C-alpha positions in Angstrom: -7.1 22.4 22.3 -4.3 20.0 21.3 -3.7 19.3 17.7 -4.9 15.9 16.4 -2.3 13.2 16.0 -1.7 12.6 12.3 -0.1 9.3 11.4 3.1 9.7 9.3 2.4 6.6 7.3 -1.1 5.2 6.5 -1.5 1.8 4.7 -4.8 0.8 3.2 -6.2 -2.6 2.1 -8.7 -1.5 -0.5 -11.4 -4.2 -0.2 -14.9 -4.4 -1.5 -14.9 -3.5 -5.2 -16.5 -6.8 -6.2 -19.2 -6.6 -3.6 -19.9 -3.0 -4.5 -20.5 -4.0 -8.1 -22.5 -7.1 -7.2 -24.9 -5.1 -5.0 -25.7 -2.9 -8.0 -26.0 -5.7 -10.5 -22.8 -4.5 -12.3 -19.8 -6.5 -13.6 -16.8 -6.7 -11.2 -14.8 -4.4 -13.5 -17.2 -1.6 -12.7 -16.4 -1.9 -9.1 -12.7 -1.8 -9.9 -13.2 1.4 -12.0 -15.1 3.0 -9.2 -12.3 1.9 -6.8 -9.7 3.7 -9.0 -11.7 6.9 -8.4 -11.5 6.2 -4.6 -7.7 5.9 -5.0 -7.6 9.4 -6.4 -9.7 10.6 -3.5 -7.5 8.8 -0.9 -4.3 10.4 -2.4 -5.9 13.9 -2.3 -7.2 13.3 1.3 -3.8 12.0 2.6 -1.9 15.0 1.1 -4.5 17.5 2.5 -4.6 16.0 5.9 -0.8 15.9 6.4 0.0 12.2 5.9 3.5 11.8 4.6 3.4 8.2 3.3 0.4 6.4 1.8 0.7 2.7 0.9 -2.2 1.1 -1.0 -2.6 -2.7 -1.5 -3.4 -2.7 -5.2 -2.9 -6.3 -6.4 -1.6 -9.2 -4.3 0.5 -12.1 -5.4 -2.6 -14.3 -4.7 -4.7 -12.2 -7.0 -3.0 -13.8 -10.0 -5.2 -16.8 -9.3 -8.4 -14.8 -10.1 -10.2 -15.4 -13.4 -8.1 -14.4 -16.4 -10.6 -11.9 -17.7 -10.7 -10.1 -14.3 -6.9 -10.0 -14.2 -6.9 -8.6 -17.7 -9.4 -5.9 -16.7 -7.3 -5.0 -13.7 -4.1 -4.7 -15.8 -6.0 -2.5 -18.2 -7.1 -0.2 -15.4 -3.6 -0.1 -14.1 -2.3 0.9 -17.6 -4.9 3.6 -17.8 -4.1 4.9 -14.3 -0.4 5.1 -15.0 -0.9 6.9 -18.2 -3.6 9.4 -17.1 -2.9 10.2 -13.4 0.9 10.5 -13.1 1.2 14.0 -14.6 -1.4 15.3 -12.2 0.2 13.6 -9.2 3.6 15.0 -10.3 2.1 18.5 -10.4 0.8 18.1 -6.8 4.1 17.0 -5.4 3.3 13.2 -5.1 6.1 10.7 -5.4 4.9 7.4 -6.9 6.6 4.2 -5.9 5.7 0.6 -6.7 6.6 -2.4 -4.5 6.1 -6.1 -5.5 7.2 -8.7 -8.0 7.5 -6.8 -11.3 8.7 -10.0 -13.1 5.0 -11.1 -13.2 3.7 -7.9 -14.6 3.4 -7.2 -18.3 6.5 -5.6 -19.8 4.6 -2.4 -20.9 3.3 -1.9 -17.4 6.7 -2.3 -15.9 7.9 0.4 -18.4 5.1 2.7 -17.3 5.9 2.1 -13.7 9.6 3.0 -14.2 8.6 6.1 -16.0 6.2 7.2 -13.2 8.8 6.6 -10.6 11.5 8.5 -12.5 9.2 11.4 -13.2 8.1 11.9 -9.6 11.3 10.9 -7.8 12.1 14.3 -6.5 8.6 15.1 -5.1 8.3 15.4 -1.3 4.7 16.3 -0.4 3.4 12.7 -0.3 5.0 9.3 -1.1 2.4 7.1 -2.7 3.5 3.5 -2.5 1.4 1.0 -4.4 1.8 -2.7 -3.7 1.4 -4.6 -7.0 1.9 -8.4 -7.4 2.9 -8.2 -3.7 2.9 -10.7 -0.9 4.3 -10.1 2.6 5.6 -13.7 2.9 7.3 -13.5 -0.5 9.0 -10.3 0.6 10.3 -11.8 3.8 11.5 -14.9 2.0 13.3 -12.8 -0.6 15.0 -10.8 2.1 16.1 -13.9 3.9 17.4 -15.4 0.7 19.5 -12.2 0.0 21.0 -12.2 3.5 21.7 -16.0 3.2 23.6 -15.3 -0.1 25.5 -12.4 1.5 26.5 -14.7 4.4 27.5 -17.5 2.0 29.9 -15.2 0.1 31.3 -13.7 3.3 29.8 -10.2 2.6 28.1 -10.3 6.0 28.6 -12.0 9.3 25.5 -14.1 10.2 26.0 -13.1 13.8 25.7 -9.4 12.8 22.2 -9.8 11.3 19.7 -8.0 13.4 16.2 -6.5 12.8 17.6 -3.3 11.2 19.8 -5.4 8.8 16.8 -7.5 7.8 14.6 -4.5 7.3 17.1 -2.9 4.9 16.6 -5.9 2.6 12.8 -5.4 2.4 11.1 -3.6 -0.4 10.3 -0.8 2.0 13.9 -0.3 3.2 13.7 3.5 3.1 10.1 3.8 4.1 8.9 4.1 7.8 6.7 1.4 9.1 2.9 2.1 8.9 1.5 3.9 11.9 -2.0 3.0 10.8 -3.5 0.3 8.6 -7.0 0.7 7.4 -9.0 -2.1 5.8 -12.4 -1.4 4.2 -15.4 -3.7 3.6 -15.7 -5.0 7.2 -13.2 -7.8 6.8 -10.8 -8.1 9.7 -7.5 -9.6 8.5 -4.4 -8.2 6.8 -4.2 -10.7 4.0 -0.4 -11.1 3.7 0.2 -7.3 3.5 3.3 -5.7 5.1 3.7 -8.5 7.6 7.0 -7.4 9.0 6.3 -3.7 8.8 3.0 -3.9 10.8 4.5 -5.3 14.0 3.3 -2.2 16.0 0.8 -0.7 13.5 -2.6 0.4 14.7 -5.5 -1.3 12.8 -8.8 0.3 11.9 -11.4 -1.8 10.1 -14.2 0.0 8.4 -17.5 -1.4 7.1 -17.6 0.9 4.0 -16.8 -0.8 0.7 -13.7 0.7 -1.0 -15.5 2.5 -3.9 -17.4 4.4 -1.2 -14.3 5.4 0.7 -13.9 9.2 0.7 -12.5 12.1 2.7 -15.0 11.5 5.5 -14.0 7.9 5.9 -10.3 8.8 5.8 -10.9 11.4 8.5 -12.8 8.9 10.6 -9.9 6.5 10.5 -7.4 9.2 11.5 -9.7 10.2 14.4 -9.8 6.7 15.6 -6.0 6.5 15.4 -5.8 9.7 17.4 -7.7 8.0 20.2 -5.3 5.1 20.5 -2.4 4.9 23.0 0.6 3.4 21.2 2.7 1.3 23.6 5.1 -0.6 21.4 5.0 -3.5 23.8 5.6 -1.4 26.9 3.4 -1.3 29.9 1.9 2.2 30.4 0.2 3.3 33.6 
């Protein structure tokens, strides 16, 4: 029997915290708290199943438009997570990396992020990349702006700019593109997440709400990935 194909890089849009809470008559923050537990389960599952990179969409650039009290609750949960989980992740060989616009995050959270990244920098079992204050279009615009400035100053020949050059100016410059993107809650869109990087990614959409996402759901997504034939634009057969 052949070994199952394990994607090297899995990206997840963690959707459904609010609906999970509403269905139970709870405030939205309760769904976010339960969702934080699902993050822990996802990290443990990814490491156990042999996934090398796990990217989680934690907070989008558009999420800043949510009600101020909800944003405050989310920032509080983020603080708690960064303070309470990093030591355990470090002990399990997980490297923590954050991508997104840090300028919009509170200064104390930025300091916690920097500490988490430095503490776990040498770990190699699993790279956990969390997208915070992140937008795919913003990322592409920033890369284009950096390349335009480099061309203006003569540091790069515009004619020499190709896909590899452009990718090196993205926030994921040293991270392989996702093999598999999973979105929970039944929604079927990618919501401005890793737009450049997902050019040939396989998508799996699950009806489960994020707080209920566990090892079984992770394995189901990997099993579906294993049944796919990846073509990268080529005609096969």
